[in-house]
C-alpha positions as CSV (number, residue, x, y, z in Angstrom):
1,M,11.6,-11.7,-1.6
2,V,8.6,-12.4,-4.3
3,V,5.4,-11.4,-3.8
4,S,2.4,-11.0,-6.2
5,V,0.4,-8.2,-5.9
6,K,-3.1,-6.5,-7.8
7,E,-4.3,-3.3,-8.8
8,T,-6.7,-2.0,-5.9
9,K,-9.7,-0.3,-6.8
10,S,-8.6,1.8,-3.1
11,N,-6.8,4.3,-4.1
12,P,-5.3,6.6,-1.2
13,C,-5.5,9.4,-3.2
14,Y,-9.4,9.4,-2.8
15,N,-10.1,6.5,0.2
16,L,-7.3,6.8,2.8
17,F,-7.7,9.7,5.3
18,E,-6.1,10.4,8.8
19,E,-6.6,13.0,11.6
20,N,-3.9,15.6,11.8
21,S,-3.1,17.4,15.1
22,A,-6.5,20.0,15.4
23,S,-8.5,16.5,15.3
24,L,-9.9,16.9,11.7
25,I,-10.7,14.0,9.5
26,I,-7.9,15.0,6.4
27,K,-6.7,13.2,3.0
28,S,-3.7,11.3,3.8
29,K,-2.6,11.6,0.5
30,E,-3.4,14.9,-1.0
31,S,-3.6,15.4,-4.9
32,D,-5.2,17.6,-7.4
33,F,-6.6,14.7,-9.5
34,T,-10.8,15.5,-10.1
35,R,-11.3,12.6,-11.9
36,R,-10.7,8.8,-10.7
37,Q,-9.1,7.9,-14.2
38,D,-6.5,10.3,-14.0
39,I,-4.8,9.3,-10.8
40,P,-2.0,7.0,-10.8
41,K,-2.2,3.0,-10.5
42,V,-1.9,1.3,-7.0
43,C,-1.3,-2.3,-5.8
44,E,-1.6,-4.2,-2.8
45,L,-0.2,-7.6,-1.8
46,N,-2.8,-10.3,-2.9
47,G,-1.5,-13.1,-0.8
48,A,-1.2,-15.6,-3.7
49,I,2.3,-15.6,-3.7
50,Y,4.9,-15.3,-1.3
51,L,8.6,-16.5,-2.6
52,V,11.4,-15.9,-0.1
53,N,15.0,-16.7,1.0
54,A,14.4,-19.6,3.6
55,L,18.3,-18.7,4.8
56,L,17.6,-15.1,5.0
57,I,14.5,-15.9,7.5
58,K,16.6,-17.9,9.5
59,R,19.3,-15.5,10.0
60,K,17.1,-12.6,10.7
61,K,14.1,-14.2,11.8
62,D,11.5,-11.9,10.6
63,L,9.9,-11.5,7.2
64,R,10.2,-7.6,6.4
65,I,13.4,-7.2,4.4
């Protein structure tokens, strides 16, 4: 399977939060980065291209790998 991606502006080091067992909101991905420019680049699916083996879909009846 091949899909197209783009660099995301919503990096999980800064924008992803979840509730912990004490019902507090915490960062989902902890990091030691202080500058946004230093964090690793992250990509997201952009939905422009999906190239899939049709036989695989017929056999599995699912798009997940």
